[in-house]
C-alpha positions as CSV (number, residue, x, y, z in Angstrom):
1,M,63.9,167.5,41.3
2,R,61.8,166.9,38.2
3,L,63.6,163.6,37.6
4,I,63.0,162.5,41.2
5,R,59.3,163.4,40.8
6,Q,59.1,161.3,37.6
7,L,60.7,158.4,39.3
8,V,58.4,158.6,42.3
9,E,55.5,158.5,39.8
10,A,57.1,155.5,38.1
11,L,57.3,153.7,41.5
12,A,53.6,154.2,42.0
13,R,52.9,152.7,38.5
14,I,55.2,149.8,39.3
15,A,53.4,149.2,42.6
16,G,50.0,149.4,40.8
17,F,51.1,146.8,38.2
18,R,52.4,144.5,40.9
19,K,49.2,144.7,42.9
20,R,47.2,143.9,39.8
21,G,49.5,140.9,39.1
22,E,50.9,142.6,35.9
23,Y,54.4,141.6,36.8
24,D,55.9,141.8,33.3
25,R,54.5,145.4,32.9
26,A,55.9,146.3,36.3
27,L,59.4,145.0,35.2
28,Q,59.2,147.0,32.0
29,E,58.5,150.1,34.0
30,V,61.5,149.2,36.2
31,E,63.7,149.0,33.1
32,H,62.4,152.4,32.0
33,A,63.0,154.0,35.4
34,W,66.7,152.8,35.4
35,E,67.1,154.4,32.0
36,E,65.7,157.7,33.5
37,L,68.3,157.4,36.3
38,G,71.0,157.0,33.7
39,V,72.2,153.7,35.1
40,P,72.4,150.6,32.9
41,R,70.1,148.1,34.6
42,E,72.6,145.3,34.1
43,L,75.1,147.1,36.3
44,V,72.8,147.4,39.3
45,L,73.7,144.0,40.8
46,A,76.8,143.2,38.7
47,T,78.8,146.1,40.1
48,D,80.0,146.8,43.6
49,R,78.3,149.1,46.0
50,E,80.8,151.9,45.6
51,T,80.5,152.0,41.9
52,L,76.8,152.1,41.9
53,V,76.8,154.8,44.5
54,S,79.2,156.9,42.3
55,L,77.0,156.3,39.3
56,L,74.0,157.7,41.1
57,R,76.0,160.5,42.7
58,E,73.3,162.3,44.7
59,P,71.7,161.0,47.9
60,A,68.3,161.7,46.5
61,K,69.0,159.6,43.4
62,Q,70.4,156.9,45.7
63,R,67.2,156.9,47.7
64,V,64.9,156.7,44.8
65,A,67.1,153.9,43.3
66,A,66.8,152.0,46.6
67,E,63.0,152.4,46.5
68,L,63.0,151.2,42.9
69,L,65.1,148.1,44.0
70,A,62.7,147.4,46.9
71,E,59.7,147.6,44.6
72,E,61.3,145.4,42.0
73,A,62.1,142.9,44.7
74,H,58.4,142.7,45.6
75,V,57.7,142.0,41.9
76,V,60.4,139.4,41.5
77,Q,59.3,137.7,44.8
78,A,55.7,137.6,43.5
79,K,57.0,135.9,40.3
80,G,58.6,133.2,42.4
81,D,62.2,134.2,42.6
82,P,63.1,134.8,46.3
83,L,66.9,134.6,45.8
84,H,66.8,137.4,43.2
85,A,64.5,139.4,45.4
86,A,66.9,139.1,48.3
87,A,69.8,140.3,46.2
88,L,67.7,143.3,45.2
89,R,66.7,144.1,48.8
90,R,70.3,143.8,49.9
91,R,71.4,146.3,47.3
92,A,68.5,148.6,48.3
93,V,69.8,148.5,51.9
94,E,73.3,149.4,50.7
95,L,71.9,152.4,48.8
96,F,69.8,153.6,51.7
97,A,72.9,153.3,53.9
98,A,75.0,155.2,51.4
99,A,72.5,158.0,51.1
100,R,72.2,158.2,54.9
101,E,76.0,158.4,55.1
102,S,76.2,161.2,52.6
103,D,73.1,163.1,53.7
104,P,72.0,162.3,57.3
105,S,69.1,164.8,57.1
106,A,66.7,162.0,56.0
107,G,68.2,159.4,58.4
108,A,64.9,158.5,60.1
109,D,63.3,157.8,56.7
110,D,66.3,155.8,55.6
111,D,66.2,153.9,58.9
112,A,62.5,153.1,58.4
113,S,63.1,151.9,54.8
114,I,66.0,149.7,56.0
115,A,63.8,148.3,58.8
116,E,61.1,147.4,56.3
117,L,63.6,145.7,54.0
118,A,65.1,143.9,57.0
119,R,61.8,142.0,57.4
120,Y,62.7,140.0,54.3
121,L,66.5,139.5,54.8
122,P,68.4,137.1,56.9
123,P,70.2,138.9,59.8
124,A,73.6,138.0,58.4
125,V,72.9,139.5,55.0
126,L,71.5,142.7,56.5
127,T,74.5,143.0,58.9
128,D,76.9,142.5,55.9
129,A,75.1,145.1,53.8
130,L,75.2,147.7,56.7
131,R,78.8,146.8,57.6
132,R,80.0,148.1,54.3
133,E,78.6,151.5,55.3
134,A,81.0,151.6,58.2
135,E,84.1,150.7,56.1
């Protein structure tokens, strides 16, 4: 739980940097947060959903990683890279869906987070990300 609290605090710092237009500092904080999670940042988009889920193991870590991806997507979008932001959001949806599948107790929160991310994703991309949950 201590790790999750630390990562929630990191998310708040990242959001603060983003809102102040300090995008590079926000991305540095993102890198540090992935180190805290014990997942090499370069694997987040390079690996498949199942591998990333297994690296994160616990639904709580999967959820905080999904939040981290969503916040990073906001930063990347603000820096002018909507394609990278969409890839991050898609992966965030996949992680929220995996967490919901493993631990349905927070399903309403996961659904709300997925709905928020869906605002930024084309329907086909969202459907594909969620379809993998059913496989």
